[in-house]
N, CA, C and O atoms as a GROMACS GRO file, in nm:
protein
  352
    1MET      N    1   9.155  12.447  10.165
    1MET     CA    2   9.181  12.360  10.266
    1MET      C    3   9.102  12.399  10.382
    1MET      O    4   9.071  12.516  10.401
    2VAL      N    5   9.064  12.292  10.471
    2VAL     CA    6   8.989  12.319  10.582
    2VAL      C    7   9.060  12.256  10.704
    2VAL      O    8   9.158  12.182  10.692
    3HIS      N    9   9.001  12.291  10.824
    3HIS     CA   10   9.054  12.238  10.948
    3HIS      C   11   9.037  12.084  10.946
    3HIS      O   12   8.929  12.033  10.915
    4GLY      N   13   9.143  12.014  10.980
    4GLY     CA   14   9.146  11.857  10.970
    4GLY      C   15   9.214  11.806  10.849
    4GLY      O   16   9.259  11.692  10.851
    5ASP      N   17   9.227  11.880  10.742
    5ASP     CA   18   9.302  11.829  10.623
    5ASP      C   19   9.440  11.794  10.668
    5ASP      O   20   9.494  11.859  10.757
    6ARG      N   21   9.499  11.692  10.608
    6ARG     CA   22   9.635  11.652  10.637
    6ARG      C   23   9.722  11.708  10.524
    6ARG      O   24   9.688  11.691  10.406
    7VAL      N   25   9.831  11.773  10.558
    7VAL     CA   26   9.917  11.839  10.458
    7VAL      C   27  10.057  11.807  10.471
    7VAL      O   28  10.104  11.793  10.584
    8GLU      N   29  10.128  11.793  10.369
    8GLU     CA   30  10.264  11.770  10.368
    8GLU      C   31  10.338  11.906  10.347
    8GLU      O   32  10.308  11.981  10.254
    9VAL      N   33  10.439  11.935  10.438
    9VAL     CA   34  10.512  12.063  10.420
    9VAL      C   35  10.616  12.034  10.305
    9VAL      O   36  10.706  11.952  10.322
   10ALA      N   37  10.600  12.102  10.190
   10ALA     CA   38  10.676  12.086  10.068
   10ALA      C   39  10.804  12.180  10.065
   10ALA      O   40  10.912  12.142  10.019
   11VAL      N   41  10.784  12.296  10.115
   11VAL     CA   42  10.902  12.394  10.104
   11VAL      C   43  10.892  12.481  10.226
   11VAL      O   44  10.790  12.493  10.292
   12VAL      N   45  11.009  12.543  10.252
   12VAL     CA   46  11.015  12.646  10.357
   12VAL      C   47  10.982  12.778  10.292
   12VAL      O   48  11.037  12.812  10.187
   13PRO      N   49  10.896  12.851  10.353
   13PRO     CA   50  10.865  12.983  10.304
   13PRO      C   51  10.987  13.066  10.287
   13PRO      O   52  11.080  13.057  10.367
   14GLU      N   53  10.990  13.152  10.180
   14GLU     CA   54  11.101  13.234  10.146
   14GLU      C   55  11.129  13.343  10.253
   14GLU      O   56  11.246  13.370  10.280
   15SER      N   57  11.031  13.402  10.310
   15SER     CA   58  11.056  13.503  10.420
   15SER      C   59  10.999  13.454  10.549
   15SER      O   60  10.879  13.433  10.565
   16LEU      N   61  11.096  13.435  10.646
   16LEU     CA   62  11.059  13.394  10.779
   16LEU      C   63  11.120  13.488  10.883
   16LEU      O   64  11.229  13.542  10.863
   17PRO      N   65  11.050  13.507  10.990
   17PRO     CA   66  11.118  13.586  11.096
   17PRO      C   67  11.247  13.529  11.138
   17PRO      O   68  11.259  13.406  11.145
   18SER      N   69  11.350  13.612  11.168
   18SER     CA   70  11.475  13.562  11.212
   18SER      C   71  11.473  13.533  11.358
   18SER      O   72  11.392  13.591  11.430
   19GLY      N   73  11.561  13.443  11.409
   19GLY     CA   74  11.573  13.418  11.546
   19GLY      C   75  11.479  13.307  11.593
   19GLY      O   76  11.391  13.260  11.521
   20MET      N   77  11.505  13.268  11.716
   20MET     CA   78  11.423  13.179  11.783
   20MET      C   79  11.408  13.033  11.720
   20MET      O   80  11.318  12.956  11.753
   21GLY      N   81  11.502  13.004  11.627
   21GLY     CA   82  11.509  12.875  11.560
   21GLY      C   83  11.401  12.856  11.462
   21GLY      O   84  11.373  12.742  11.426
   22THR      N   85  11.342  12.954  11.419
   22THR     CA   86  11.228  12.954  11.322
   22THR      C   87  11.271  12.876  11.198
   22THR      O   88  11.204  12.779  11.163
   23GLN      N   89  11.377  12.913  11.131
   23GLN     CA   90  11.423  12.853  11.012
   23GLN      C   91  11.447  12.704  11.027
   23GLN      O   92  11.409  12.625  10.940
   24ALA      N   93  11.510  12.664  11.139
   24ALA     CA   94  11.538  12.513  11.171
   24ALA      C   95  11.414  12.443  11.195
   24ALA      O   96  11.397  12.329  11.151
   25LEU      N   97  11.319  12.508  11.265
   25LEU     CA   98  11.190  12.438  11.279
   25LEU      C   99  11.109  12.407  11.153
   25LEU      O  100  11.053  12.298  11.138
   26PHE      N  101  11.105  12.511  11.060
   26PHE     CA  102  11.039  12.490  10.933
   26PHE      C  103  11.120  12.390  10.847
   26PHE      O  104  11.058  12.318  10.770
   27GLU      N  105  11.256  12.381  10.854
   27GLU     CA  106  11.330  12.291  10.776
   27GLU      C  107  11.307  12.146  10.830
   27GLU      O  108  11.312  12.052  10.751
   28ALA      N  109  11.284  12.126  10.957
   28ALA     CA  110  11.250  11.996  11.016
   28ALA      C  111  11.114  11.949  10.976
   28ALA      O  112  11.088  11.829  10.982
   29CYS      N  113  11.030  12.035  10.935
   29CYS     CA  114  10.893  12.002  10.892
   29CYS      C  115  10.879  11.959  10.747
   29CYS      O  116  10.780  11.896  10.711
   30VAL      N  117  10.978  11.993  10.661
   30VAL     CA  118  10.961  11.966  10.517
   30VAL      C  119  10.968  11.807  10.500
   30VAL      O  120  11.055  11.738  10.554
   31GLY      N  121  10.870  11.758  10.423
   31GLY     CA  122  10.856  11.623  10.392
   31GLY      C  123  10.770  11.546  10.502
   31GLY      O  124  10.748  11.425  10.492
   32ARG      N  125  10.727  11.617  10.600
   32ARG     CA  126  10.642  11.557  10.702
   32ARG      C  127  10.493  11.596  10.689
   32ARG      O  128  10.461  11.703  10.638
   33VAL      N  129  10.407  11.512  10.735
   33VAL     CA  130  10.255  11.544  10.719
   33VAL      C  131  10.200  11.582  10.854
   33VAL      O  132  10.233  11.520  10.956
   34PHE      N  133  10.116  11.686  10.855
   34PHE     CA  134  10.055  11.736  10.977
   34PHE      C  135   9.910  11.770  10.945
   34PHE      O  136   9.879  11.795  10.829
   35PRO      N  137   9.820  11.772  11.044
   35PRO     CA  138   9.684  11.819  11.024
   35PRO      C  139   9.675  11.968  11.038
   35PRO      O  140   9.741  12.032  11.121
   36VAL      N  141   9.593  12.019  10.955
   36VAL     CA  142   9.558  12.170  10.973
   36VAL      C  143   9.477  12.186  11.105
   36VAL      O  144   9.374  12.120  11.124
   37VAL      N  145   9.524  12.270  11.192
   37VAL     CA  146   9.458  12.286  11.314
   37VAL      C  147   9.386  12.429  11.324
   37VAL      O  148   9.298  12.455  11.407
   38GLY      N  149   9.433  12.515  11.229
   38GLY     CA  150   9.369  12.646  11.225
   38GLY      C  151   9.394  12.715  11.097
   38GLY      O  152   9.491  12.681  11.029
   39ILE      N  153   9.312  12.812  11.058
   39ILE     CA  154   9.321  12.896  10.943
   39ILE      C  155   9.289  13.031  10.972
   39ILE      O  156   9.180  13.064  11.018
   40GLU      N  157   9.394  13.120  10.944
   40GLU     CA  158   9.362  13.267  10.975
   40GLU      C  159   9.438  13.356  10.879
   40GLU      O  160   9.554  13.325  10.853
   41ASN      N  161   9.388  13.455  10.829
   41ASN     CA  162   9.453  13.551  10.741
   41ASN      C  163   9.522  13.479  10.633
   41ASN      O  164   9.636  13.513  10.602
   42GLY      N  165   9.460  13.376  10.569
   42GLY     CA  166   9.521  13.312  10.460
   42GLY      C  167   9.633  13.210  10.487
   42GLY      O  168   9.686  13.148  10.394
   43LEU      N  169   9.668  13.194  10.615
   43LEU     CA  170   9.771  13.101  10.664
   43LEU      C  171   9.713  12.975  10.733
   43LEU      O  172   9.607  12.980  10.796
   44LEU      N  173   9.788  12.862  10.719
   44LEU     CA  174   9.740  12.744  10.786
   44LEU      C  175   9.825  12.717  10.909
   44LEU      O  176   9.948  12.719  10.902
   45GLU      N  177   9.757  12.691  11.024
   45GLU     CA  178   9.835  12.655  11.142
   45GLU      C  179   9.851  12.509  11.148
   45GLU      O  180   9.755  12.433  11.133
   46LEU      N  181   9.975  12.467  11.171
   46LEU     CA  182  10.010  12.325  11.189
   46LEU      C  183  10.084  12.302  11.317
   46LEU      O  184  10.186  12.366  11.342
   47GLU      N  185  10.032  12.208  11.401
   47GLU     CA  186  10.114  12.171  11.522
   47GLU      C  187  10.227  12.074  11.482
   47GLU      O  188  10.201  11.969  11.424
   48VAL      N  189  10.349  12.110  11.512
   48VAL     CA  190  10.461  12.040  11.452
   48VAL      C  191  10.567  11.991  11.555
   48VAL      O  192  10.678  11.950  11.519
   49GLY      N  193  10.531  11.996  11.674
   49GLY     CA  194  10.631  11.953  11.778
   49GLY      C  195  10.691  11.824  11.749
   49GLY      O  196  10.811  11.811  11.774
   50GLU      N  197  10.624  11.724  11.698
   50GLU     CA  198  10.685  11.587  11.668
   50GLU      C  199  10.802  11.599  11.573
   50GLU      O  200  10.889  11.512  11.571
   51ALA      N  201  10.806  11.703  11.496
   51ALA     CA  202  10.921  11.719  11.398
   51ALA      C  203  11.058  11.746  11.478
   51ALA      O  204  11.166  11.731  11.422
   52VAL      N  205  11.047  11.787  11.610
   52VAL     CA  206  11.162  11.811  11.674
   52VAL      C  207  11.159  11.723  11.808
   52VAL      O  208  11.221  11.759  11.908
   53GLY      N  209  11.090  11.616  11.804
   53GLY     CA  210  11.091  11.521  11.910
   53GLY      C  211  11.012  11.554  12.032
   53GLY      O  212  11.038  11.499  12.139
   54GLU      N  213  10.914  11.646  12.020
   54GLU     CA  214  10.822  11.685  12.129
   54GLU      C  215  10.681  11.649  12.094
   54GLU      O  216  10.650  11.601  11.985
   55GLU      N  217  10.594  11.675  12.191
   55GLU     CA  218  10.445  11.656  12.162
   55GLU      C  219  10.411  11.748  12.060
   55GLU      O  220  10.468  11.857  12.054
   56SER      N  221  10.315  11.712  11.971
   56SER     CA  222  10.267  11.802  11.859
   56SER      C  223  10.230  11.936  11.900
   56SER      O  224  10.264  12.032  11.831
   57PHE      N  225  10.157  11.953  12.015
   57PHE     CA  226  10.108  12.085  12.050
   57PHE      C  227  10.222  12.185  12.103
   57PHE      O  228  10.203  12.307  12.110
   58MET      N  229  10.334  12.126  12.137
   58MET     CA  230  10.435  12.210  12.187
   58MET      C  231  10.491  12.322  12.091
   58MET      O  232  10.538  12.426  12.136
   59HIS      N  233  10.483  12.296  11.963
   59HIS     CA  234  10.531  12.392  11.860
   59HIS      C  235  10.427  12.399  11.740
   59HIS      O  236  10.376  12.297  11.694
   60SER      N  237  10.402  12.519  11.696
   60SER     CA  238  10.313  12.525  11.583
   60SER      C  239  10.376  12.633  11.494
   60SER      O  240  10.451  12.721  11.536
   61ILE      N  241  10.336  12.614  11.366
   61ILE     CA  242  10.385  12.715  11.261
   61ILE      C  243  10.262  12.760  11.188
   61ILE      O  244  10.158  12.694  11.185
   62TRP      N  245  10.280  12.881  11.125
   62TRP     CA  246  10.176  12.930  11.042
   62TRP      C  247  10.243  12.939  10.906
   62TRP      O  248  10.348  13.002  10.893
   63ILE      N  249  10.187  12.878  10.805
   63ILE     CA  250  10.251  12.856  10.680
   63ILE      C  251  10.150  12.891  10.561
   63ILE      O  252  10.028  12.874  10.576
   64GLU      N  253  10.201  12.937  10.450
   64GLU     CA  254  10.111  12.975  10.328
   64GLU      C  255  10.066  12.835  10.264
   64GLU      O  256  10.140  12.737  10.266
   65PRO      N  257   9.957  12.834  10.215
   65PRO     CA  258   9.901  12.716  10.153
   65PRO      C  259   9.991  12.678  10.026
   65PRO      O  260   9.990  12.562   9.985
   66GLU      N  261  10.059  12.765   9.971
   66GLU     CA  262  10.139  12.730   9.848
   66GLU      C  263  10.268  12.658   9.898
   66GLU      O  264  10.343  12.610   9.813
   67CYS      N  265  10.296  12.647  10.022
   67CYS     CA  266  10.420  12.571  10.065
   67CYS      C  267  10.383  12.433  10.113
   67CYS      O  268  10.470  12.362  10.164
   68VAL      N  269  10.253  12.388  10.100
   68VAL     CA  270  10.218  12.255  10.145
   68VAL      C  271  10.135  12.185  10.037
   68VAL      O  272  10.073  12.249   9.953
   69VAL      N  273  10.135  12.052  10.043
   69VAL     CA  274  10.055  11.963   9.946
   69VAL      C  275   9.956  11.900  10.023
   69VAL      O  276   9.991  11.843  10.127
   70CYS      N  277   9.829  11.900   9.987
   70CYS     CA  278   9.719  11.848  10.062
   70CYS      C  279   9.725  11.685  10.030
   70CYS      O  280   9.714  11.641   9.915
   71ILE      N  281   9.741  11.613  10.133
   71ILE     CA  282   9.746  11.473  10.122
   71ILE      C  283   9.612  11.401  10.150
   71ILE      O  284   9.576  11.311  10.074
   72VAL      N  285   9.536  11.439  10.255
   72VAL     CA  286   9.397  11.391  10.284
   72VAL      C  287   9.312  11.517  10.311
   72VAL      O  288   9.344  11.599  10.397
   73ARG      N  289   9.199  11.531  10.229
   73ARG     CA  290   9.118  11.631  10.244
   73ARG      C  291   8.994  11.586  10.320
   73ARG      O  292   8.930  11.490  10.278
   74LEU      N  293   8.958  11.651  10.432
   74LEU     CA  294   8.839  11.607  10.506
   74LEU      C  295   8.726  11.709  10.476
   74LEU      O  296   8.747  11.812  10.411
   75GLY      N  297   8.606  11.676  10.526
   75GLY     CA  298   8.496  11.769  10.519
   75GLY      C  299   8.411  11.758  10.391
   75GLY      O  300   8.311  11.829  10.379
   76GLU      N  301   8.448  11.673  10.297
   76GLU     CA  302   8.360  11.662  10.190
   76GLU      C  303   8.242  11.567  10.221
   76GLU      O  304   8.267  11.467  10.288
   77VAL      N  305   8.128  11.589  10.182
   77VAL     CA  306   8.010  11.513  10.226
   77VAL      C  307   7.952  11.437  10.108
   77VAL      O  308   7.921  11.498  10.005
   78HIS      N  309   7.939  11.310  10.118
   78HIS     CA  310   7.863  11.232  10.019
   78HIS      C  311   7.719  11.267  10.015
   78HIS      O  312   7.665  11.326  10.109
   79ALA      N  313   7.653  11.230   9.902
   79ALA     CA  314   7.506  11.260   9.896
   79ALA      C  315   7.429  11.198  10.011
   79ALA      O  316   7.324  11.248  10.052
   80ARG      N  317   7.485  11.088  10.065
   80ARG     CA  318   7.413  11.025  10.175
   80ARG      C  319   7.430  11.091  10.310
   80ARG      O  320   7.371  11.052  10.411
   81GLY      N  321   7.518  11.196  10.306
   81GLY     CA  322   7.541  11.275  10.434
   81GLY      C  323   7.651  11.222  10.516
   81GLY      O  324   7.664  11.263  10.632
   82ARG      N  325   7.738  11.125  10.462
   82ARG     CA  326   7.844  11.080  10.541
   82ARG      C  327   7.976  11.162  10.507
   82ARG      O  328   7.999  11.210  10.396
   83LEU      N  329   8.049  11.172  10.605
   83LEU     CA  330   8.182  11.248  10.583
   83LEU      C  331   8.274  11.159  10.507
   83LEU      O  332   8.284  11.040  10.537
   84SER      N  333   8.338  11.209  10.413
   84SER     CA  334   8.439  11.139  10.331
   84SER      C  335   8.578  11.190  10.357
   84SER      O  336   8.600  11.305  10.394
   85CYS      N  337   8.670  11.103  10.338
   85CYS     CA  338   8.812  11.138  10.337
   85CYS      C  339   8.873  11.097  10.208
   85CYS      O  340   8.884  10.978  10.178
   86ARG      N  341   8.912  11.193  10.131
   86ARG     CA  342   8.957  11.161   9.994
   86ARG      C  343   9.105  11.193   9.982
   86ARG      O  344   9.153  11.301  10.019
   87LEU      N  345   9.175  11.093   9.929
   87LEU     CA  346   9.320  11.106   9.910
   87LEU      C  347   9.340  11.202   9.777
   87LEU      O  348   9.275  11.185   9.674
   88VAL      N  349   9.432  11.297   9.792
   88VAL     CA  350   9.450  11.398   9.687
   88VAL      C  351   9.583  11.368   9.618
   88VAL      O  352   9.622  11.439   9.526
   0.00000   0.00000   0.00000
């Protein structure tokens, strides 16, 4: 996956830090689609504020790729050099 791909959160990761509403935030994201805004140490960053009724950038989660399904993959280039968006 790359920056800009749109992914659906499929499951809540098994081990989450406790407190600060982390579990509830992840649960609110299941079944929703978000763009990948960052990738670091094998985790995807998703801005998910809209899942709790706020602006997207107000809340972000870091999630394992195994917990999401890629809905739209960006960044693939056609032979003619155009950017393509492919449904997965």
